[in-house]
C-alpha positions as CSV (number, residue, x, y, z in Angstrom):
1,M,56.1,-71.5,-24.8
2,S,59.3,-70.5,-23.2
3,N,59.5,-69.6,-19.5
4,T,62.9,-68.0,-19.7
5,T,63.2,-64.3,-19.4
6,T,66.2,-62.3,-20.3
7,E,67.3,-59.8,-17.7
8,R,69.7,-57.1,-18.6
9,V,72.8,-57.5,-16.6
10,L,74.3,-54.1,-15.7
11,P,78.0,-53.9,-15.0
12,R,78.6,-53.9,-11.3
13,R,80.7,-51.2,-9.7
14,R,83.6,-52.7,-7.9
15,S,82.9,-52.3,-4.2
16,T,86.7,-52.2,-3.5
17,T,86.9,-48.7,-4.9
18,G,85.0,-47.4,-1.9
19,V,87.1,-49.5,0.4
20,A,90.3,-48.3,-1.2
21,R,89.2,-44.7,-0.8
22,L,88.4,-45.3,2.9
23,I,91.8,-46.9,3.4
24,R,93.5,-43.9,1.8
25,R,91.5,-41.5,4.0
26,L,92.3,-43.4,7.1
27,E,96.0,-43.4,6.2
28,R,95.9,-39.6,5.8
29,E,94.2,-39.3,9.2
30,R,96.6,-41.7,10.8
31,R,99.6,-39.7,9.6
32,D,98.0,-36.5,10.8
33,W,97.4,-38.0,14.3
34,A,100.9,-39.5,14.4
35,R,102.5,-36.2,13.5
36,P,103.6,-34.4,16.7
37,R,102.5,-30.9,17.4
38,D,104.9,-28.3,18.8
39,R,105.7,-29.4,22.4
40,E,103.2,-31.8,23.9
41,I,103.0,-33.2,27.3
42,P,103.7,-37.0,27.4
43,T,100.1,-37.8,28.2
44,A,98.8,-36.0,25.0
45,Q,101.6,-37.6,23.0
46,A,100.7,-41.1,24.2
47,W,97.0,-40.4,23.5
48,R,97.8,-39.3,19.9
49,A,99.9,-42.4,19.4
50,G,97.0,-44.5,20.6
51,V,94.6,-42.9,18.2
52,A,97.0,-43.4,15.3
53,E,97.4,-47.1,16.3
54,G,93.6,-47.5,16.5
55,I,93.3,-46.1,13.0
56,R,96.0,-48.5,11.7
57,L,94.2,-51.5,13.2
58,A,91.0,-50.3,11.6
59,Q,92.7,-50.2,8.2
60,I,93.9,-53.8,8.6
61,A,90.4,-55.0,9.7
62,I,88.8,-53.2,6.7
63,K,91.3,-54.7,4.3
64,K,90.7,-58.2,5.7
65,G,86.9,-57.7,5.5
66,V,86.3,-58.2,9.2
């Protein structure tokens, strides 16, 4: 008697496709946050720049798999 069983191996979806989509979405959001509005007070401008930098750092961490 044989104890081996054959399991059907399904092709796995690449998990990087979801990550790549997330990176593209973050890039789009980062550009939107970095884009200045009409005339902003310096505090709001600095805050927007900080948000854009945070998004950029998140992209790097996701790419590295942290």
